[in-house]
N, C-alpha and C positions, 0 to 999 in steps of 0.2 A: 629470512623466511620458505623456506619450501613448499613443507606441507600443511596445511589446514584442518583444524576438527571444526567443522560450521557445524551449531547447535540451532536446529528447527522444532522441538519439540510438539510444538499445537498446530504444524500445517508441515504439507511438502512439497518442494517446488515440481514434483510430479503430477501435484492436485488440481484440476480447472480451479480457476479464481471464478470469484463471482458467486459462489456455492459454499452452502455450509460456514468454514470461517476462514476458508479460501478465499484470495484477493492480492492487495498488490505487497503483499506480503510472499507470498506465491512468488511473486514475477522477479520481485526483488530478490531473492533467495537464486533461484535458478541465470537470472541475467547475470547478475554479481558473479556466479561460482564460472559458469561461461567463459566471461570477460577475461576471470583471470585466469583461467587451465589455457586461454589464448596465448599469455603472460610466459608460461611454462608452468606455473605452479599447478599443485596439484589440491586438491579439497576432496574433504568425503565429507557427506551432508548429512548427521544423523536427525533423524527422525521416528518421532512414535507410530509400531503397527497399528493400522486401524482393520487391515484385511487377514485373515490367517492364508490366503491363499496368495498373497506378495513374495517376490524372493528376500532370503535377507541380503542383498546387496544387489541393486540396479546399476550398471556401469553403464552413464549417458552420453558422454564423447569423451576419448585420451582426458583424464586431471579431474574430471568431473564424476562421481561415484555419490550414489544415495544409501544408507546402511537403514534397515529397517529395523527397531527396538522395538522386543516386546516387552510392555510396561503396560500394565492396567487391561481391563477388558477395554475390546475394542471398539467398541462404538460408548466408548468414554463420552461424554458431555463435555464442552471444555471448559465449564463456571465445577467442573472435579478434576480436573487434571492436577491441581496442585498437592492434589493426596499422592502421587505417585512420580514424582520430580525427582524425588531419594532412587525410587525403582527407576527412570528412567539414567539418570548419574551414574548409578551403582553398574550397570550392563553397555554403556559406554565407556567408563573407566574399562569393564572388563575386556571391551572388544578392542580396546588401545595397547591393552597391553599385551595381548594378545593378537595381535595382526600387525600395527604398522608402530613408526615412532611419527609423533608429530612435532611440531616447533612452534605452535599455536593454538588459541583457541578461539573464535567468533562466534558470541552467541544472539539472537532473534528473538528478541521481545522478551519481557521480566522472566517468565518461564523455564524458558533455556538459559536465561540469566542466572535462574537461581544454582540452576544446574553445575553452568560455566564455573561461578563460584566454586562451587563444591571440587573440581576438577580442579577450575587451579593449584589450589592448594594441595591436592593429591600427586597430581601430576608435574607439579612443578612447573605448570606452564603458563605463557602472557594470558590475560582476559582481553580480549576487545570485544565490546560490547554495544548493539543498536538498540535502542527499544523498540521502535517501530509505533508506539503510543505510549502516553503516559498516563497512569492513573491518576495525577494530580491535576494532570489540566483538562481533564474527562470530566473531574469533581466539577473544576471551574464552571462548567456548562452544564452541569446538570445531572449527568451521567454518573450512577451513582457507582464505587469500586469502593473494593472490600477493603480494610485499614491495613489487610496483612498482604498484598500489593502493593500499597504504599511504603511500609516498611521493608518490605522487601528488595522495589525497589531501589530503596534506596541504599542499603546492603549493600546491593551491585555496583550501586552509581561509586560508590567510594571505596569500593575493592577494586575497580575494573583496571588495568594497564593503560587504555585506552577506552573512549567514548565517541562513537561516531556520532552526528547531529547531521539532519538533512539540511540545515539553514542555521542564520543566525538568528531567526526567531526562537526554535529549540536551544539553541546552546543559550540563548537569556532566561528560556524555562527549565532547565535543566539546574543554570546557576543558584538563580531567585527560588525557586521552587522544592529544592534537592539539595541545595547547598556544596555541587558537584566542581569540583578542581579546578577553573576553566583551561588550566594547562595541560591538563590530560582531556580534553575533548577536542578533536578535528570533523572539521566542516567536512563531509563526502557525498556531496548529494548523489541521488539517482540516477542515471539514465534514462536513454530513451532507444530504441533502436528501428532507426531511420531506415533500416531496408525494408520492415514492413508498415513503418507508422511514415509514413508521408505522403502532401497534397494530392489527392486525385480531383478527378472529373463528379462533380455532385449528382452528375443525373443519369450518368453508370452507375453509380451506388448504389441509387436509388431503384432503376431498374432491376437491380440483382436482389434485393430483396426485398421487392414488390411495391416500393411506396411510389404515389404520383408528387404530383407538383407544389400541394399546399408545404405550407412554412414547415422547419419540424426543428421540434427541442430534443436532447435529447440526455437522457441518464442514465451513468453507469454506473453499478458499485451495488454494495448487496442490500436490500431493502431489512432496515434494522432502523431506530431512531436517530442513531447515530450521523448517517449519512444523510436525513431529513429528506429524503424520499419526499413526507406529506406536504412539505414548500414548493416542493417539484410542479405536484398536482395543482395548491391551491396556485399560484404563479399561472399557469395556463388557463384554470376559470378566470383569470383576472387579462386577459388579453382581448377583449371584449372588442376591440381593432384587429383583432385577425380571428374570426372564428373560426376558420378551417383550419388553424395549426392543431399541429401534431406530438404529442409529447411520446416519445418512446425511452420504456425504462429496460432496461438491459442489466439482468442482475436476478437472484433467486435471494428467498427466505435466508437465516442465518442467525444462528445460535439456540438454546432451547425455544424461548419465545419467538424463532422467526415465524412460523406458522400463523399462530395470532395476527403478529404484525402483519404480515401479507393480508391479513383476513380485512382487519383495520383499512391498510390502504386502500383494497378495492373497495371496501362499500366508503370510502373517502367520495373514490371517483364516480361510483353512480348517484355519493348524493349530489353532486357537483354535474350529472349528466354527463358527464365529459368518456362514458364506457365506449362510444364510436371514436374518441378520439387518444382514447391512451391504449397502446400497445405494449404488452406483458413480452417481452422476449426473456426465455431463458440464457443461461450465461453459455456462453459463448470462448468456443476455443479463441485463446489471447491474439495468437496473428488474423482472426479471423473480425478482430473487431476492426478493424481498420476501415471496413469497407461501412461498417456504421455510425463511424466519426464522419467519414466524408460524405455520409447521406444527410447531415446535421444541419442545420445553419449556426446551432449553439450549442455547446456543452452549457447544462447547468448543474453545479454544485454547491449547495446548501447544507453543505457540512458544518456540524456541530462544531467538531474539534478534526484537523487532520496534520499530522504529523509532517506530512509533503504535497501528496495529493497525484500521484501516479498518470491518473485516468486525465488529469487536467492539461498534461505534460502529451500525452498522446494525443490529446482531442487537439491541443496546441502544434505538435510536427502534423499531424492532418489536415495543417489548413480550417481550423473551425475556431473564431472565439471564444470565451470563456465567461461564463458571469458566475462567480464564486464568493463563496463566504468569504468573508474578511478575518483569516482566523491560520495559524501554522503557517507548514511551507504557502500556502497557498498566495499567502503574502509575495514569497520569491517569482511562483512560474507566473504569474498573471499581472501583464504592468498598465493601470488602471488607463485607460483610453486608448490604450494602445491595441495592446491584444486584448482586452476584452475590460470585465468591470469588477470592481471586487464589492460585496455590499457588507454594509455593515451591521445593518438591524436582519432580523427573523424576519420580517413583512415580507410577505407573497410581493403585495403591491410595490415595494424596492427590487425585486426579483421583475416584475413583471414590465417597470418600467424602464430598465437596460435593457433586457431582453428587445422591447418595443422600438427602443432604440436602432437594434441595428436591424429589425425585421424592415422598420421605414426607411434605413436608408440603406441601398445596396451597394454603394458608394465607400462608406464608411465600415461596411460589416469586409466587404473586399478589401480595405485596407491593414484591419486588424487581423483579418486570415491572413496574409503577407508577412504582415508582422511576428504574428503567434510563431508560425513555421519557422521563421529567420532567429528568433528568440529561443526557440527550440535546440535548435543546434549548441547554444553554451551544454547541453547535458547530452551525453554520451556514455555509454556501458563502459566503452575501453579506457575512457578518463577515470571513473568510478573505480573502476579495479587497479588505475594505473596508482591513484592516491591512495586506495585500501596500503597496496601493494607498499608502496612508501613506509605509510603509517605503520605497519607492522615489520617492516625491516627496522624502522627505526625503536622501536618498541624492545624491540629481541635484543638488543645492546645494552639495556638499564636492568637495574637489578628491578625485582617484582614489586608489585606494592605492595605494603604488608599493612593489613588491617586489624590485625588482632590488636 
């Protein structure tokens, strides 16, 4: 398989992560396709145009280009995108028929999966799908998801020639919640760019961003209920033995309810009289996040659900212990008592207890930091690309799964 059509309908690898709908998926697509290009594979990433001035084609690097597909209004909310999936699929099909021959499809997220399902049958191409998040998993943790999405995910899962899972946990979820065929699931975890994300001098990092010597908790992610930023703030409020500790929140509001959620979060900060100890930082260019990681004593990641958790991996690569929710892929990334702590509850007191252990015991924190950095070397984008390449090559020799 030499040419791969990558579908990323709702978010582009060219967009700044941490704002709007941009997050780990942006990083995943960009880094994976770049790594594939370095193996000699050529990939075209199809994304929905969100600005009339964007060029049709952006050549990112040899073997990696982005094609902007016009489908729906430029400023459509993510919640309305299901209505234009067919239009997107139609125009991707037209582009492929006019410009290039491809050997396979890689769909990211359920919206792209629906488009990919159609394109698989229309173009007779094998479909590999990576979901990033699953509706039934989110529903189990209290985040409402429309039945339409659950049904669409089920259909895509049953017709995908290969499904990429980030971890054993996700394999279990696909099989138990969607009755997926385990023989078609491949564990292909994401990676981290160790050239950017590596241990560094904490004092130098703090000087670079204007922080003093007080303990620093770091939260990196979009400001939305799923990510649990409220738990991070409540955790800071519970750190009574460290009254000078600060919380840095790097990220912006997300989705239609984003501005209202951010307003609630800022009100929570004021309620606890933490205005001087919580710093809101706008989304940062991805390669600059390493400075914020290195400045931190601990990364806190209290997500309700997390398919993988790239932020936790990036922090670990920078030598930062992670205190995270005991959910999803975080169970793979965080080794309890060795690289950080996993918290089973949503109780901020439990997070505060784990953070306090690290702040009170510098030797423990230093050992965990070293172990976290070492553990992170299990994940590289080159390894991810090799695994995906092998999956695609192997699937290209089989008859396509028939879901009719």
